PyMOL commands that place a pseudoatom at each C-alpha (Angstrom):
pseudoatom trace, name=CA, resn=MET, resi=1, chain=A, elem=C, hetatm=0, pos=[-3.724, -4.890, -24.699]
pseudoatom trace, name=CA, resn=GLU, resi=2, chain=A, elem=C, hetatm=0, pos=[-7.208, -5.903, -25.496]
pseudoatom trace, name=CA, resn=ARG, resi=3, chain=A, elem=C, hetatm=0, pos=[-9.063, -2.406, -24.271]
pseudoatom trace, name=CA, resn=ILE, resi=4, chain=A, elem=C, hetatm=0, pos=[-12.346, -4.808, -23.722]
pseudoatom trace, name=CA, resn=THR, resi=5, chain=A, elem=C, hetatm=0, pos=[-11.417, -7.281, -21.421]
pseudoatom trace, name=CA, resn=ASP, resi=6, chain=A, elem=C, hetatm=0, pos=[-12.599, -10.674, -20.522]
pseudoatom trace, name=CA, resn=HIS, resi=7, chain=A, elem=C, hetatm=0, pos=[-13.659, -9.055, -16.796]
pseudoatom trace, name=CA, resn=SER, resi=8, chain=A, elem=C, hetatm=0, pos=[-15.992, -6.353, -18.315]
pseudoatom trace, name=CA, resn=LEU, resi=9, chain=A, elem=C, hetatm=0, pos=[-17.812, -9.255, -20.868]
pseudoatom trace, name=CA, resn=PHE, resi=10, chain=A, elem=C, hetatm=0, pos=[-18.437, -11.355, -18.052]
pseudoatom trace, name=CA, resn=ARG, resi=11, chain=A, elem=C, hetatm=0, pos=[-20.223, -7.920, -16.583]
pseudoatom trace, name=CA, resn=TYR, resi=12, chain=A, elem=C, hetatm=0, pos=[-21.782, -6.855, -18.907]
pseudoatom trace, name=CA, resn=GLY, resi=13, chain=A, elem=C, hetatm=0, pos=[-23.520, -9.720, -19.793]
pseudoatom trace, name=CA, resn=GLN, resi=14, chain=A, elem=C, hetatm=0, pos=[-24.402, -10.386, -15.907]
pseudoatom trace, name=CA, resn=ARG, resi=15, chain=A, elem=C, hetatm=0, pos=[-25.546, -6.436, -15.489]
pseudoatom trace, name=CA, resn=VAL, resi=16, chain=A, elem=C, hetatm=0, pos=[-26.641, -5.662, -18.787]
pseudoatom trace, name=CA, resn=LYS, resi=17, chain=A, elem=C, hetatm=0, pos=[-27.664, -8.301, -20.736]
pseudoatom trace, name=CA, resn=ASN, resi=18, chain=A, elem=C, hetatm=0, pos=[-29.208, -10.215, -18.121]
pseudoatom trace, name=CA, resn=ALA, resi=19, chain=A, elem=C, hetatm=0, pos=[-27.681, -13.385, -19.085]
pseudoatom trace, name=CA, resn=LEU, resi=20, chain=A, elem=C, hetatm=0, pos=[-27.783, -16.782, -16.678]
pseudoatom trace, name=CA, resn=ILE, resi=21, chain=A, elem=C, hetatm=0, pos=[-23.589, -16.002, -15.644]
pseudoatom trace, name=CA, resn=ILE, resi=22, chain=A, elem=C, hetatm=0, pos=[-22.616, -16.877, -11.631]
pseudoatom trace, name=CA, resn=ASN, resi=23, chain=A, elem=C, hetatm=0, pos=[-19.270, -16.449, -11.570]
pseudoatom trace, name=CA, resn=PHE, resi=24, chain=A, elem=C, hetatm=0, pos=[-16.672, -15.623, -14.311]
pseudoatom trace, name=CA, resn=GLN, resi=25, chain=A, elem=C, hetatm=0, pos=[-15.767, -19.379, -14.690]
pseudoatom trace, name=CA, resn=GLY, resi=26, chain=A, elem=C, hetatm=0, pos=[-19.511, -19.823, -16.240]
pseudoatom trace, name=CA, resn=TYR, resi=27, chain=A, elem=C, hetatm=0, pos=[-18.689, -16.431, -18.367]
pseudoatom trace, name=CA, resn=LYS, resi=28, chain=A, elem=C, hetatm=0, pos=[-15.496, -18.341, -19.520]
pseudoatom trace, name=CA, resn=ALA, resi=29, chain=A, elem=C, hetatm=0, pos=[-17.946, -21.748, -20.374]
pseudoatom trace, name=CA, resn=LEU, resi=30, chain=A, elem=C, hetatm=0, pos=[-20.374, -19.474, -22.138]
pseudoatom trace, name=CA, resn=ALA, resi=31, chain=A, elem=C, hetatm=0, pos=[-17.189, -17.761, -24.191]
pseudoatom trace, name=CA, resn=LYS, resi=32, chain=A, elem=C, hetatm=0, pos=[-16.340, -21.311, -25.530]
pseudoatom trace, name=CA, resn=SER, resi=33, chain=A, elem=C, hetatm=0, pos=[-18.999, -22.693, -26.569]
pseudoatom trace, name=CA, resn=ASN, resi=34, chain=A, elem=C, hetatm=0, pos=[-20.836, -20.030, -27.825]
pseudoatom trace, name=CA, resn=PRO, resi=35, chain=A, elem=C, hetatm=0, pos=[-18.137, -17.364, -29.188]
pseudoatom trace, name=CA, resn=SER, resi=36, chain=A, elem=C, hetatm=0, pos=[-20.580, -15.154, -31.477]
pseudoatom trace, name=CA, resn=GLU, resi=37, chain=A, elem=C, hetatm=0, pos=[-21.928, -14.210, -28.184]
pseudoatom trace, name=CA, resn=VAL, resi=38, chain=A, elem=C, hetatm=0, pos=[-19.736, -13.026, -26.466]
pseudoatom trace, name=CA, resn=GLU, resi=39, chain=A, elem=C, hetatm=0, pos=[-18.452, -11.443, -29.780]
pseudoatom trace, name=CA, resn=LYS, resi=40, chain=A, elem=C, hetatm=0, pos=[-21.731, -9.600, -30.012]
pseudoatom trace, name=CA, resn=TRP, resi=41, chain=A, elem=C, hetatm=0, pos=[-21.043, -8.502, -26.783]
pseudoatom trace, name=CA, resn=LYS, resi=42, chain=A, elem=C, hetatm=0, pos=[-18.328, -6.717, -27.792]
pseudoatom trace, name=CA, resn=GLU, resi=43, chain=A, elem=C, hetatm=0, pos=[-19.347, -5.005, -30.621]
pseudoatom trace, name=CA, resn=GLU, resi=44, chain=A, elem=C, hetatm=0, pos=[-22.392, -3.526, -28.383]
pseudoatom trace, name=CA, resn=ILE, resi=45, chain=A, elem=C, hetatm=0, pos=[-20.132, -2.049, -25.723]
pseudoatom trace, name=CA, resn=VAL, resi=46, chain=A, elem=C, hetatm=0, pos=[-17.823, -0.613, -28.540]
pseudoatom trace, name=CA, resn=ALA, resi=47, chain=A, elem=C, hetatm=0, pos=[-20.824, 1.295, -29.449]
pseudoatom trace, name=CA, resn=LEU, resi=48, chain=A, elem=C, hetatm=0, pos=[-22.514, 2.179, -26.370]
pseudoatom trace, name=CA, resn=LEU, resi=49, chain=A, elem=C, hetatm=0, pos=[-18.710, 3.497, -25.080]
pseudoatom trace, name=CA, resn=GLU, resi=50, chain=A, elem=C, hetatm=0, pos=[-18.786, 5.950, -29.193]
pseudoatom trace, name=CA, resn=LYS, resi=51, chain=A, elem=C, hetatm=0, pos=[-21.682, 7.510, -27.357]
pseudoatom trace, name=CA, resn=SER, resi=52, chain=A, elem=C, hetatm=0, pos=[-20.305, 8.112, -23.600]
pseudoatom trace, name=CA, resn=ASP, resi=53, chain=A, elem=C, hetatm=0, pos=[-19.327, 10.419, -22.103]
pseudoatom trace, name=CA, resn=PHE, resi=54, chain=A, elem=C, hetatm=0, pos=[-16.187, 11.077, -19.033]
pseudoatom trace, name=CA, resn=ILE, resi=55, chain=A, elem=C, hetatm=0, pos=[-17.543, 11.626, -16.154]
pseudoatom trace, name=CA, resn=LEU, resi=56, chain=A, elem=C, hetatm=0, pos=[-14.771, 10.999, -13.457]
pseudoatom trace, name=CA, resn=GLN, resi=57, chain=A, elem=C, hetatm=0, pos=[-11.273, 10.306, -12.438]
pseudoatom trace, name=CA, resn=GLY, resi=58, chain=A, elem=C, hetatm=0, pos=[-10.444, 9.133, -9.267]
pseudoatom trace, name=CA, resn=VAL, resi=59, chain=A, elem=C, hetatm=0, pos=[-9.116, 6.648, -6.519]
pseudoatom trace, name=CA, resn=PHE, resi=60, chain=A, elem=C, hetatm=0, pos=[-11.838, 4.232, -5.327]
pseudoatom trace, name=CA, resn=ASP, resi=61, chain=A, elem=C, hetatm=0, pos=[-10.864, 0.648, -5.129]
pseudoatom trace, name=CA, resn=LYS, resi=62, chain=A, elem=C, hetatm=0, pos=[-8.292, -1.372, -2.419]
pseudoatom trace, name=CA, resn=ASP, resi=63, chain=A, elem=C, hetatm=0, pos=[-4.874, -0.975, -4.611]
pseudoatom trace, name=CA, resn=ASN, resi=64, chain=A, elem=C, hetatm=0, pos=[-5.385, 2.693, -5.084]
pseudoatom trace, name=CA, resn=ASN, resi=65, chain=A, elem=C, hetatm=0, pos=[-5.214, 2.520, -9.244]
pseudoatom trace, name=CA, resn=THR, resi=66, chain=A, elem=C, hetatm=0, pos=[-6.771, 5.479, -10.427]
pseudoatom trace, name=CA, resn=SER, resi=67, chain=A, elem=C, hetatm=0, pos=[-9.557, 5.350, -12.543]
pseudoatom trace, name=CA, resn=ASN, resi=68, chain=A, elem=C, hetatm=0, pos=[-11.835, 6.880, -15.370]
pseudoatom trace, name=CA, resn=PHE, resi=69, chain=A, elem=C, hetatm=0, pos=[-15.333, 6.633, -15.350]
pseudoatom trace, name=CA, resn=HIS, resi=70, chain=A, elem=C, hetatm=0, pos=[-17.549, 7.219, -18.692]
pseudoatom trace, name=CA, resn=LEU, resi=71, chain=A, elem=C, hetatm=0, pos=[-21.480, 7.426, -18.382]
pseudoatom trace, name=CA, resn=HIS, resi=72, chain=A, elem=C, hetatm=0, pos=[-24.093, 6.578, -21.372]
pseudoatom trace, name=CA, resn=LYS, resi=73, chain=A, elem=C, hetatm=0, pos=[-26.966, 8.718, -20.365]
pseudoatom trace, name=CA, resn=LYS, resi=74, chain=A, elem=C, hetatm=0, pos=[-29.875, 6.767, -22.211]
pseudoatom trace, name=CA, resn=GLU, resi=75, chain=A, elem=C, hetatm=0, pos=[-28.424, 3.241, -21.099]
pseudoatom trace, name=CA, resn=LYS, resi=76, chain=A, elem=C, hetatm=0, pos=[-27.673, 4.074, -18.087]
pseudoatom trace, name=CA, resn=ILE, resi=77, chain=A, elem=C, hetatm=0, pos=[-24.463, 2.200, -17.760]
pseudoatom trace, name=CA, resn=VAL, resi=78, chain=A, elem=C, hetatm=0, pos=[-21.197, 3.354, -15.916]
pseudoatom trace, name=CA, resn=PHE, resi=79, chain=A, elem=C, hetatm=0, pos=[-17.822, 2.031, -17.553]
pseudoatom trace, name=CA, resn=VAL, resi=80, chain=A, elem=C, hetatm=0, pos=[-14.983, 1.812, -15.561]
pseudoatom trace, name=CA, resn=PHE, resi=81, chain=A, elem=C, hetatm=0, pos=[-11.210, 2.147, -17.430]
pseudoatom trace, name=CA, resn=ASN, resi=82, chain=A, elem=C, hetatm=0, pos=[-7.604, 2.136, -16.225]
pseudoatom trace, name=CA, resn=SER, resi=83, chain=A, elem=C, hetatm=0, pos=[-5.998, 5.494, -15.881]
pseudoatom trace, name=CA, resn=ASN, resi=84, chain=A, elem=C, hetatm=0, pos=[-5.168, 6.509, -20.004]
pseudoatom trace, name=CA, resn=ASP, resi=85, chain=A, elem=C, hetatm=0, pos=[-8.786, 4.402, -20.669]
pseudoatom trace, name=CA, resn=SER, resi=86, chain=A, elem=C, hetatm=0, pos=[-6.740, 1.851, -22.827]
pseudoatom trace, name=CA, resn=LYS, resi=87, chain=A, elem=C, hetatm=0, pos=[-8.487, -1.258, -20.555]
pseudoatom trace, name=CA, resn=LEU, resi=88, chain=A, elem=C, hetatm=0, pos=[-12.158, -1.185, -19.898]
pseudoatom trace, name=CA, resn=ILE, resi=89, chain=A, elem=C, hetatm=0, pos=[-11.356, -2.457, -16.343]
pseudoatom trace, name=CA, resn=THR, resi=90, chain=A, elem=C, hetatm=0, pos=[-15.458, -3.378, -15.449]
pseudoatom trace, name=CA, resn=LEU, resi=91, chain=A, elem=C, hetatm=0, pos=[-18.510, -1.788, -16.161]
pseudoatom trace, name=CA, resn=PHE, resi=92, chain=A, elem=C, hetatm=0, pos=[-22.259, -1.679, -13.773]
pseudoatom trace, name=CA, resn=LYS, resi=93, chain=A, elem=C, hetatm=0, pos=[-25.714, -0.221, -14.340]
pseudoatom trace, name=CA, resn=VAL, resi=94, chain=A, elem=C, hetatm=0, pos=[-26.483, 3.265, -12.394]
pseudoatom trace, name=CA, resn=ASP, resi=95, chain=A, elem=C, hetatm=0, pos=[-28.437, 2.386, -9.912]
pseudoatom trace, name=CA, resn=TYR, resi=96, chain=A, elem=C, hetatm=0, pos=[-29.642, 4.286, -6.657]
pseudoatom trace, name=CA, resn=GLY, resi=97, chain=A, elem=C, hetatm=0, pos=[-31.758, 1.638, -5.352]
pseudoatom trace, name=CA, resn=PHE, resi=98, chain=A, elem=C, hetatm=0, pos=[-34.759, 2.849, -6.503]
pseudoatom trace, name=CA, resn=GLY, resi=99, chain=A, elem=C, hetatm=0, pos=[-37.078, 1.395, -9.787]
pseudoatom trace, name=CA, resn=ASP, resi=100, chain=A, elem=C, hetatm=0, pos=[-35.425, 2.172, -12.868]
pseudoatom trace, name=CA, resn=THR, resi=101, chain=A, elem=C, hetatm=0, pos=[-38.006, 5.239, -13.362]
pseudoatom trace, name=CA, resn=VAL, resi=102, chain=A, elem=C, hetatm=0, pos=[-36.537, 7.081, -10.157]
pseudoatom trace, name=CA, resn=ASN, resi=103, chain=A, elem=C, hetatm=0, pos=[-32.869, 5.876, -11.523]
pseudoatom trace, name=CA, resn=THR, resi=104, chain=A, elem=C, hetatm=0, pos=[-32.995, 8.087, -14.165]
pseudoatom trace, name=CA, resn=VAL, resi=105, chain=A, elem=C, hetatm=0, pos=[-34.913, 10.608, -13.084]
pseudoatom trace, name=CA, resn=THR, resi=106, chain=A, elem=C, hetatm=0, pos=[-32.387, 10.910, -9.515]
pseudoatom trace, name=CA, resn=MET, resi=107, chain=A, elem=C, hetatm=0, pos=[-29.247, 10.996, -12.020]
pseudoatom trace, name=CA, resn=ASN, resi=108, chain=A, elem=C, hetatm=0, pos=[-30.367, 13.134, -14.503]
pseudoatom trace, name=CA, resn=ALA, resi=109, chain=A, elem=C, hetatm=0, pos=[-31.159, 15.509, -11.960]
pseudoatom trace, name=CA, resn=LEU, resi=110, chain=A, elem=C, hetatm=0, pos=[-27.297, 15.060, -10.549]
pseudoatom trace, name=CA, resn=LEU, resi=111, chain=A, elem=C, hetatm=0, pos=[-26.196, 15.166, -14.150]
pseudoatom trace, name=CA, resn=LYS, resi=112, chain=A, elem=C, hetatm=0, pos=[-27.850, 18.584, -14.502]
pseudoatom trace, name=CA, resn=GLU, resi=113, chain=A, elem=C, hetatm=0, pos=[-26.344, 19.887, -10.668]
pseudoatom trace, name=CA, resn=SER, resi=114, chain=A, elem=C, hetatm=0, pos=[-22.676, 18.826, -12.506]
pseudoatom trace, name=CA, resn=ASP, resi=115, chain=A, elem=C, hetatm=0, pos=[-23.466, 21.030, -15.856]
pseudoatom trace, name=CA, resn=LYS, resi=116, chain=A, elem=C, hetatm=0, pos=[-24.512, 24.081, -13.567]
pseudoatom trace, name=CA, resn=LEU, resi=117, chain=A, elem=C, hetatm=0, pos=[-21.422, 23.624, -11.082]
pseudoatom trace, name=CA, resn=LYS, resi=118, chain=A, elem=C, hetatm=0, pos=[-19.545, 23.190, -13.648]
pseudoatom trace, name=CA, resn=ASN, resi=119, chain=A, elem=C, hetatm=0, pos=[-20.623, 26.235, -16.219]
pseudoatom trace, name=CA, resn=ALA, resi=120, chain=A, elem=C, hetatm=0, pos=[-20.466, 27.952, -12.506]
pseudoatom trace, name=CA, resn=LYS, resi=121, chain=A, elem=C, hetatm=0, pos=[-17.128, 27.237, -12.300]
pseudoatom trace, name=CA, resn=ALA, resi=122, chain=A, elem=C, hetatm=0, pos=[-15.718, 27.967, -15.779]
pseudoatom trace, name=CA, resn=LYS, resi=123, chain=A, elem=C, hetatm=0, pos=[-17.975, 31.492, -15.308]
pseudoatom trace, name=CA, resn=TYR, resi=124, chain=A, elem=C, hetatm=0, pos=[-15.936, 32.067, -12.334]
pseudoatom trace, name=CA, resn=LEU, resi=125, chain=A, elem=C, hetatm=0, pos=[-12.219, 31.558, -13.630]
pseudoatom trace, name=CA, resn=LYS, resi=126, chain=A, elem=C, hetatm=0, pos=[-13.427, 33.431, -17.289]
pseudoatom trace, name=CA, resn=LYS, resi=127, chain=A, elem=C, hetatm=0, pos=[-14.649, 36.300, -14.444]
pseudoatom trace, name=CA, resn=ASN, resi=128, chain=A, elem=C, hetatm=0, pos=[-11.135, 36.039, -12.779]
pseudoatom trace, name=CA, resn=SER, resi=129, chain=A, elem=C, hetatm=0, pos=[-8.330, 35.099, -14.916]
pseudoatom trace, name=CA, resn=SER, resi=130, chain=A, elem=C, hetatm=0, pos=[-7.040, 38.304, -15.802]
pseudoatom trace, name=CA, resn=THR, resi=131, chain=A, elem=C, hetatm=0, pos=[-7.537, 38.915, -12.330]
pseudoatom trace, name=CA, resn=LEU, resi=132, chain=A, elem=C, hetatm=0, pos=[-5.129, 36.187, -11.268]
pseudoatom trace, name=CA, resn=GLU, resi=133, chain=A, elem=C, hetatm=0, pos=[-2.664, 36.788, -13.585]
pseudoatom trace, name=CA, resn=ASP, resi=134, chain=A, elem=C, hetatm=0, pos=[-2.138, 39.862, -12.623]
pseudoatom trace, name=CA, resn=LYS, resi=135, chain=A, elem=C, hetatm=0, pos=[-2.003, 38.890, -8.888]
pseudoatom trace, name=CA, resn=ALA, resi=136, chain=A, elem=C, hetatm=0, pos=[0.710, 36.112, -9.916]
pseudoatom trace, name=CA, resn=TYR, resi=137, chain=A, elem=C, hetatm=0, pos=[2.155, 38.758, -11.633]
pseudoatom trace, name=CA, resn=SER, resi=138, chain=A, elem=C, hetatm=0, pos=[2.763, 40.445, -8.032]
pseudoatom trace, name=CA, resn=ILE, resi=139, chain=A, elem=C, hetatm=0, pos=[3.198, 37.771, -6.402]
pseudoatom trace, name=CA, resn=ASN, resi=140, chain=A, elem=C, hetatm=0, pos=[6.167, 37.066, -8.588]
pseudoatom trace, name=CA, resn=SER, resi=141, chain=A, elem=C, hetatm=0, pos=[7.364, 40.385, -8.215]
pseudoatom trace, name=CA, resn=LEU, resi=142, chain=A, elem=C, hetatm=0, pos=[7.583, 40.614, -4.422]
pseudoatom trace, name=CA, resn=ASN, resi=143, chain=A, elem=C, hetatm=0, pos=[9.168, 37.497, -4.322]
pseudoatom trace, name=CA, resn=ASP, resi=144, chain=A, elem=C, hetatm=0, pos=[11.891, 39.226, -6.455]
pseudoatom trace, name=CA, resn=ASP, resi=145, chain=A, elem=C, hetatm=0, pos=[11.591, 41.948, -3.999]
pseudoatom trace, name=CA, resn=ILE, resi=146, chain=A, elem=C, hetatm=0, pos=[12.224, 39.843, -0.915]
pseudoatom trace, name=CA, resn=GLN, resi=147, chain=A, elem=C, hetatm=0, pos=[14.808, 37.857, -2.878]
pseudoatom trace, name=CA, resn=ALA, resi=148, chain=A, elem=C, hetatm=0, pos=[16.304, 41.089, -3.041]
pseudoatom trace, name=CA, resn=LEU, resi=149, chain=A, elem=C, hetatm=0, pos=[16.064, 42.267, 0.642]
pseudoatom trace, name=CA, resn=LYS, resi=150, chain=A, elem=C, hetatm=0, pos=[17.216, 39.182, 1.792]
pseudoatom trace, name=CA, resn=LEU, resi=151, chain=A, elem=C, hetatm=0, pos=[20.822, 39.916, -0.161]
pseudoatom trace, name=CA, resn=GLN, resi=152, chain=A, elem=C, hetatm=0, pos=[20.372, 43.316, 1.038]
pseudoatom trace, name=CA, resn=VAL, resi=153, chain=A, elem=C, hetatm=0, pos=[20.379, 42.090, 4.405]
pseudoatom trace, name=CA, resn=THR, resi=154, chain=A, elem=C, hetatm=0, pos=[23.021, 39.864, 4.237]
pseudoatom trace, name=CA, resn=THR, resi=155, chain=A, elem=C, hetatm=0, pos=[25.280, 42.603, 3.468]
pseudoatom trace, name=CA, resn=LEU, resi=156, chain=A, elem=C, hetatm=0, pos=[23.722, 44.558, 5.828]
pseudoatom trace, name=CA, resn=GLU, resi=157, chain=A, elem=C, hetatm=0, pos=[24.982, 41.732, 8.224]
pseudoatom trace, name=CA, resn=ASN, resi=158, chain=A, elem=C, hetatm=0, pos=[27.698, 41.525, 6.786]
pseudoatom trace, name=CA, resn=GLN, resi=159, chain=A, elem=C, hetatm=0, pos=[29.070, 45.685, 7.044]
pseudoatom trace, name=CA, resn=LYS, resi=160, chain=A, elem=C, hetatm=0, pos=[27.668, 45.270, 10.928]
pseudoatom trace, name=CA, resn=GLU, resi=161, chain=A, elem=C, hetatm=0, pos=[29.506, 41.977, 11.677]
pseudoatom trace, name=CA, resn=ILE, resi=162, chain=A, elem=C, hetatm=0, pos=[33.234, 43.742, 10.427]
pseudoatom trace, name=CA, resn=LEU, resi=163, chain=A, elem=C, hetatm=0, pos=[32.526, 47.377, 12.078]
pseudoatom trace, name=CA, resn=SER, resi=164, chain=A, elem=C, hetatm=0, pos=[31.656, 44.630, 15.521]
pseudoatom trace, name=CA, resn=LYS, resi=165, chain=A, elem=C, hetatm=0, pos=[35.443, 43.251, 14.742]
pseudoatom trace, name=CA, resn=GLU, resi=166, chain=A, elem=C, hetatm=0, pos=[36.804, 46.677, 14.534]
pseudoatom trace, name=CA, resn=MET, resi=167, chain=A, elem=C, hetatm=0, pos=[35.283, 47.933, 17.238]
pseudoatom trace, name=CA, resn=GLU, resi=168, chain=A, elem=C, hetatm=0, pos=[36.350, 44.733, 18.973]
pseudoatom trace, name=CA, resn=LEU, resi=169, chain=A, elem=C, hetatm=0, pos=[39.736, 45.769, 17.847]
pseudoatom trace, name=CA, resn=TYR, resi=170, chain=A, elem=C, hetatm=0, pos=[39.776, 49.310, 18.530]
pseudoatom trace, name=CA, resn=SER, resi=171, chain=A, elem=C, hetatm=0, pos=[38.854, 48.381, 22.065]
pseudoatom trace, name=CA, resn=ASN, resi=172, chain=A, elem=C, hetatm=0, pos=[41.175, 45.539, 22.712]
pseudoatom trace, name=CA, resn=THR, resi=173, chain=A, elem=C, hetatm=0, pos=[44.214, 47.942, 21.212]
pseudoatom trace, name=CA, resn=THR, resi=174, chain=A, elem=C, hetatm=0, pos=[43.473, 51.188, 23.612]
pseudoatom trace, name=CA, resn=LYS, resi=175, chain=A, elem=C, hetatm=0, pos=[43.162, 48.497, 26.558]
pseudoatom trace, name=CA, resn=ALA, resi=176, chain=A, elem=C, hetatm=0, pos=[46.354, 47.369, 26.196]
pseudoatom trace, name=CA, resn=MET, resi=177, chain=A, elem=C, hetatm=0, pos=[47.432, 50.818, 25.319]
pseudoatom trace, name=CA, resn=THR, resi=178, chain=A, elem=C, hetatm=0, pos=[46.423, 51.587, 28.667]
pseudoatom trace, name=CA, resn=GLU, resi=179, chain=A, elem=C, hetatm=0, pos=[47.854, 49.073, 30.301]
pseudoatom trace, name=CA, resn=ASN, resi=180, chain=A, elem=C, hetatm=0, pos=[51.129, 49.673, 28.874]
pseudoatom trace, name=CA, resn=ILE, resi=181, chain=A, elem=C, hetatm=0, pos=[51.067, 53.501, 30.012]
pseudoatom trace, name=CA, resn=LEU, resi=182, chain=A, elem=C, hetatm=0, pos=[49.669, 52.235, 33.380]
pseudoatom trace, name=CA, resn=LYS, resi=183, chain=A, elem=C, hetatm=0, pos=[53.172, 50.031, 33.767]
pseudoatom trace, name=CA, resn=THR, resi=184, chain=A, elem=C, hetatm=0, pos=[55.289, 52.722, 32.319]
pseudoatom trace, name=CA, resn=ASN, resi=185, chain=A, elem=C, hetatm=0, pos=[53.987, 54.770, 34.622]
pseudoatom trace, name=CA, resn=ARG, resi=186, chain=A, elem=C, hetatm=0, pos=[54.495, 52.864, 37.197]
pseudoatom trace, name=CA, resn=ALA, resi=187, chain=A, elem=C, hetatm=0, pos=[58.383, 52.413, 36.974]
pseudoatom trace, name=CA, resn=ILE, resi=188, chain=A, elem=C, hetatm=0, pos=[58.760, 55.735, 36.661]
pseudoatom trace, name=CA, resn=CYS, resi=189, chain=A, elem=C, hetatm=0, pos=[57.186, 56.291, 40.185]
pseudoatom trace, name=CA, resn=HIS, resi=190, chain=A, elem=C, hetatm=0, pos=[59.119, 52.788, 41.321]
pseudoatom trace, name=CA, resn=SER, resi=191, chain=A, elem=C, hetatm=0, pos=[62.464, 54.324, 42.912]
pseudoatom trace, name=CA, resn=ILE, resi=192, chain=A, elem=C, hetatm=0, pos=[63.842, 52.575, 45.841]
pseudoatom trace, name=CA, resn=GLY, resi=193, chain=A, elem=C, hetatm=0, pos=[62.892, 54.951, 48.716]
pseudoatom trace, name=CA, resn=TYR, resi=194, chain=A, elem=C, hetatm=0, pos=[59.484, 54.081, 47.569]
pseudoatom trace, name=CA, resn=ARG, resi=195, chain=A, elem=C, hetatm=0, pos=[60.369, 50.608, 47.830]
pseudoatom trace, name=CA, resn=VAL, resi=196, chain=A, elem=C, hetatm=0, pos=[61.711, 50.428, 50.747]
pseudoatom trace, name=CA, resn=ASN, resi=197, chain=A, elem=C, hetatm=0, pos=[59.011, 52.547, 52.766]
pseudoatom trace, name=CA, resn=PRO, resi=198, chain=A, elem=C, hetatm=0, pos=[55.955, 52.193, 50.321]
pseudoatom trace, name=CA, resn=GLU, resi=199, chain=A, elem=C, hetatm=0, pos=[53.831, 53.760, 52.916]
pseudoatom trace, name=CA, resn=PHE, resi=200, chain=A, elem=C, hetatm=0, pos=[55.869, 56.690, 53.622]
for i in range(1, 200): cmd.bond("trace and resi %d" % i, "trace and resi %d" % (i + 1))
show_as sticks, trace
zoom trace
């Protein structure tokens, strides 16, 4: 796969070289009539990429494709690659809607702020790395304790169920015994006199 696509060459000619290319068909016509010029653009892009820095990875297009953004600070060109940097999709000049001087000042201020934030994050991570490791170890230990307690609860629930069934058996047995005693005692009292004259 060609790393530098025709579309990126078209945009380089249009947006960086200010070539009189209205659309992609115009680029194709130029590439056919003056291939050496397009080859020169390709060489320039390769040279620029060697001095470009990775800035950002994100999803910004309608198809939800992940793109990598690289910046050439001096020329203020953003190169947009696919997610593994194997294909240059497009490129554009940094432009915040001001003149070149203000654009440069704004870009440099943003880069400085980005570096400041990255340094602050690195210091924070370094400062808290050991604490985070301790907390992670504690969480893992607590998870182990929770699992052990859950097992213990399950065991206790099973024991409770066994005891409940034993109590139910005891209750049913004693109830049956009581009924048998009552039945037997009734038989004892079931004399002829009682049956003839139950009211005495």
